[in-house]
PLY file of the C-alpha trace (Angstrom):
ply
format ascii 1.0
element vertex 249
property float x
property float y
property float z
element edge 248
property int vertex1
property int vertex2
end_header
4.57 -19.49 -5.29
5.14 -16.06 -2.67
1.54 -17.24 -0.94
2.79 -19.96 0.22
6.45 -18.84 1.14
5.61 -18.10 4.95
2.90 -20.13 5.80
4.50 -22.19 8.50
4.21 -19.40 10.82
1.88 -19.52 13.34
1.40 -16.41 14.33
-1.13 -13.98 17.02
-2.15 -10.63 15.15
-3.87 -7.82 16.42
-6.32 -6.12 13.55
-6.40 -2.50 13.86
-9.53 -1.31 12.13
-12.17 -3.97 11.67
-13.78 -2.30 8.65
-14.28 -4.40 5.26
-10.57 -4.53 5.05
-10.08 -5.86 8.41
-12.61 -8.88 7.74
-10.87 -9.39 4.26
-7.52 -9.63 6.63
-9.14 -11.49 9.66
-10.52 -14.40 6.57
-6.92 -14.97 5.25
-5.22 -15.14 8.29
-7.34 -17.72 10.32
-6.97 -19.41 6.66
-3.30 -19.64 7.03
-3.35 -21.00 10.50
-3.08 -17.84 12.33
-4.89 -16.21 15.53
-6.76 -13.25 15.91
-5.98 -12.29 19.21
-7.58 -8.58 19.13
-9.47 -6.27 16.91
-8.98 -2.78 17.42
-11.91 0.11 16.23
-12.91 3.35 16.71
-14.86 2.21 19.90
-12.39 0.31 21.70
-9.52 2.09 22.13
-8.33 1.06 25.11
-7.88 -2.44 23.86
-4.19 -0.38 22.95
-3.40 -0.91 26.19
-4.24 -4.47 26.62
-2.23 -7.77 27.14
-3.63 -8.85 24.20
-2.63 -6.63 22.11
1.04 -6.36 23.73
1.34 -10.10 23.63
0.91 -9.49 19.52
3.65 -10.96 16.96
2.40 -8.26 14.67
-0.61 -5.11 14.21
-2.06 -4.84 10.53
-3.10 -1.52 10.25
-5.94 -0.56 7.62
-7.95 2.72 8.80
-7.78 6.62 7.73
-5.36 9.43 7.28
-6.30 10.93 9.71
-5.71 8.45 12.55
-2.62 6.06 11.07
0.05 8.05 12.99
-1.33 8.01 16.68
-2.61 4.10 15.81
1.93 3.67 15.07
3.25 5.63 17.86
0.08 3.19 20.21
2.01 0.14 18.10
5.34 1.06 19.26
4.73 1.86 22.81
3.70 -1.22 23.49
6.14 -2.40 21.14
4.25 -4.13 18.67
5.44 -4.09 15.20
2.97 -2.89 12.46
2.05 -3.27 9.08
0.39 -0.34 7.77
-2.24 -0.46 4.81
-3.07 3.21 5.47
-2.30 5.74 2.82
-2.53 9.76 2.83
-0.16 9.98 6.02
3.47 9.88 4.32
4.39 13.27 5.67
4.44 11.84 9.19
7.22 8.91 7.31
10.37 10.77 8.94
8.76 9.97 11.87
8.03 6.44 11.64
11.75 5.64 10.11
13.98 7.31 12.83
11.37 4.98 15.29
12.77 1.81 13.19
16.25 3.05 13.78
15.49 3.00 17.20
14.47 -0.98 17.28
10.94 -1.11 16.33
9.45 -2.51 12.85
7.04 -1.23 10.46
6.57 -2.86 6.98
5.07 0.29 4.40
3.44 -0.90 0.88
1.13 1.70 -0.49
-0.56 -1.16 -1.79
-0.06 -4.70 -0.71
-1.82 -6.51 -4.05
0.84 -8.80 -5.54
-0.93 -8.64 -8.54
-0.50 -4.26 -8.55
3.48 -4.82 -7.28
3.91 -6.84 -10.58
1.82 -4.05 -12.12
4.36 -2.11 -10.31
8.09 -3.75 -11.99
5.94 -3.82 -15.17
4.88 -0.08 -15.30
8.85 1.00 -14.63
10.30 -1.16 -17.52
7.73 0.50 -20.06
8.63 4.20 -18.48
12.36 3.48 -19.26
11.02 2.50 -22.66
8.84 5.53 -23.21
11.57 8.14 -22.70
12.82 7.25 -25.86
9.88 7.96 -27.59
8.63 11.77 -26.63
5.61 11.61 -29.05
4.07 9.66 -26.37
2.69 11.86 -23.89
1.40 10.61 -20.45
-1.69 10.96 -18.30
-2.92 8.43 -15.61
-5.92 7.29 -13.87
-7.33 5.88 -10.36
-10.65 5.01 -9.41
-10.89 3.71 -5.93
-14.80 3.27 -3.74
-17.20 6.34 -2.58
-15.61 5.29 0.89
-11.70 6.14 0.06
-10.47 10.05 1.82
-7.24 10.05 0.03
-6.52 11.43 -4.10
-4.46 10.14 -5.94
-4.38 7.12 -4.00
-1.10 6.25 -2.81
-0.92 3.32 -5.32
-1.42 6.49 -8.27
1.40 8.34 -6.64
4.15 4.85 -6.17
3.21 4.56 -9.68
3.40 8.35 -11.65
6.62 8.56 -8.74
7.96 5.88 -10.49
7.72 7.34 -14.20
9.30 10.61 -12.99
12.88 8.94 -12.44
12.62 6.86 -15.97
10.91 9.82 -17.83
13.09 13.00 -18.24
10.48 14.87 -20.12
8.46 15.04 -17.17
9.50 16.87 -13.49
5.75 16.74 -11.44
1.81 15.58 -11.58
-1.01 17.11 -10.64
-4.57 16.01 -10.11
-6.69 17.35 -12.69
-5.69 19.89 -15.74
-2.66 19.92 -16.11
-0.85 23.58 -16.04
2.87 22.34 -18.14
3.47 20.19 -20.42
6.32 18.66 -18.28
3.34 17.25 -15.94
1.82 14.14 -15.29
-2.03 14.29 -15.36
-3.87 11.96 -12.51
-7.17 11.57 -12.52
-9.09 10.36 -9.80
-12.52 9.31 -9.24
-14.74 8.08 -6.78
-17.94 5.74 -8.00
-19.65 3.26 -5.94
-17.80 0.11 -3.99
-14.76 0.31 -6.78
-12.02 -1.73 -5.36
-9.22 0.20 -7.01
-8.42 0.30 -10.91
-5.19 2.48 -11.87
-4.46 2.92 -15.81
-1.30 4.79 -17.30
-1.79 5.67 -20.63
0.94 6.81 -23.25
-0.86 8.38 -26.46
0.68 10.16 -29.45
-0.95 11.34 -32.84
-0.88 7.85 -34.03
-1.76 4.92 -31.62
-1.99 5.30 -27.52
-0.78 2.39 -24.81
-2.43 1.30 -22.26
-1.74 -1.13 -19.40
-4.30 -1.44 -16.34
-4.73 -2.89 -13.05
-8.14 -3.81 -12.27
-8.84 -5.70 -9.05
-11.92 -7.57 -8.96
-11.95 -7.45 -4.76
-10.61 -7.37 -1.79
-9.40 -10.52 -1.03
-5.60 -9.73 -2.94
-4.82 -6.23 -1.01
-5.69 -8.40 2.35
-3.26 -11.76 1.43
-1.22 -9.98 0.48
-1.09 -7.96 3.79
-0.97 -11.39 5.87
2.37 -12.21 3.76
3.83 -8.72 4.47
3.11 -9.62 8.42
4.17 -13.50 8.10
7.83 -11.74 6.67
8.03 -9.09 9.14
8.55 -11.80 12.08
11.83 -11.93 13.81
12.96 -8.73 11.51
13.66 -5.08 12.94
13.48 -1.80 11.17
11.76 -0.34 8.08
10.10 -2.50 5.68
8.75 -2.42 2.30
7.40 -4.78 -0.47
11.46 -4.29 -2.48
12.59 -6.32 0.97
9.51 -8.95 0.25
9.62 -9.37 -2.97
13.47 -9.09 -4.95
11.76 -8.52 -8.06
11.09 -5.03 -7.25
14.28 -3.97 -6.83
0 1
1 2
2 3
3 4
4 5
5 6
6 7
7 8
8 9
9 10
10 11
11 12
12 13
13 14
14 15
15 16
16 17
17 18
18 19
19 20
20 21
21 22
22 23
23 24
24 25
25 26
26 27
27 28
28 29
29 30
30 31
31 32
32 33
33 34
34 35
35 36
36 37
37 38
38 39
39 40
40 41
41 42
42 43
43 44
44 45
45 46
46 47
47 48
48 49
49 50
50 51
51 52
52 53
53 54
54 55
55 56
56 57
57 58
58 59
59 60
60 61
61 62
62 63
63 64
64 65
65 66
66 67
67 68
68 69
69 70
70 71
71 72
72 73
73 74
74 75
75 76
76 77
77 78
78 79
79 80
80 81
81 82
82 83
83 84
84 85
85 86
86 87
87 88
88 89
89 90
90 91
91 92
92 93
93 94
94 95
95 96
96 97
97 98
98 99
99 100
100 101
101 102
102 103
103 104
104 105
105 106
106 107
107 108
108 109
109 110
110 111
111 112
112 113
113 114
114 115
115 116
116 117
117 118
118 119
119 120
120 121
121 122
122 123
123 124
124 125
125 126
126 127
127 128
128 129
129 130
130 131
131 132
132 133
133 134
134 135
135 136
136 137
137 138
138 139
139 140
140 141
141 142
142 143
143 144
144 145
145 146
146 147
147 148
148 149
149 150
150 151
151 152
152 153
153 154
154 155
155 156
156 157
157 158
158 159
159 160
160 161
161 162
162 163
163 164
164 165
165 166
166 167
167 168
168 169
169 170
170 171
171 172
172 173
173 174
174 175
175 176
176 177
177 178
178 179
179 180
180 181
181 182
182 183
183 184
184 185
185 186
186 187
187 188
188 189
189 190
190 191
191 192
192 193
193 194
194 195
195 196
196 197
197 198
198 199
199 200
200 201
201 202
202 203
203 204
204 205
205 206
206 207
207 208
208 209
209 210
210 211
211 212
212 213
213 214
214 215
215 216
216 217
217 218
218 219
219 220
220 221
221 222
222 223
223 224
224 225
225 226
226 227
227 228
228 229
229 230
230 231
231 232
232 233
233 234
234 235
235 236
236 237
237 238
238 239
239 240
240 241
241 242
242 243
243 244
244 245
245 246
246 247
247 248
């Protein structure tokens, strides 16, 4: 199974962001034989300059969109590879890719859950089929906990952009009520402590087809992030889930 592919590697991991996701990643990393050498949160930013951080094999970053890019810059300054779990910062993506061309290592995914990435593949396959059936309209819904700041989620954006590549009758997406039949509506809901639910629906006058991924907890995201960290070992450049999971290509 994919979770066992890189298990023989024992890495020195730095955690950037030590909230609920940071704790979940720590638990899984330790269970896989890794060492947590540094935990950086908002109250100990000076640890970016510590020897422990500079000696890390990789940093796994789960914070917020407003501070993520600065965390990446500071990691690159210390020559530490980054696995990025934060979404909502992609306007800075060209800067990150340029840094990777100059010898740095960065792994980005809108969602590290292995189940979600299977869902991505299923979504693309279904969209190719549904392009042939214009009677079906398309809409999406994503639900997350109230602490998630960006909306629609990075996962929802990956899903809708993959659909737009396959469905010729649609040309854009919109959050909320659409202005045109060519748009795909995304309904983004923030509720309680929901880890993440994503649904894609195709609806006609006679029936509807819906695919859904419903995360039960954060463990799937944490496991995927640790496996991605293992995958980065010894590699350079800009990496994605498509590099790690060939079925996504």
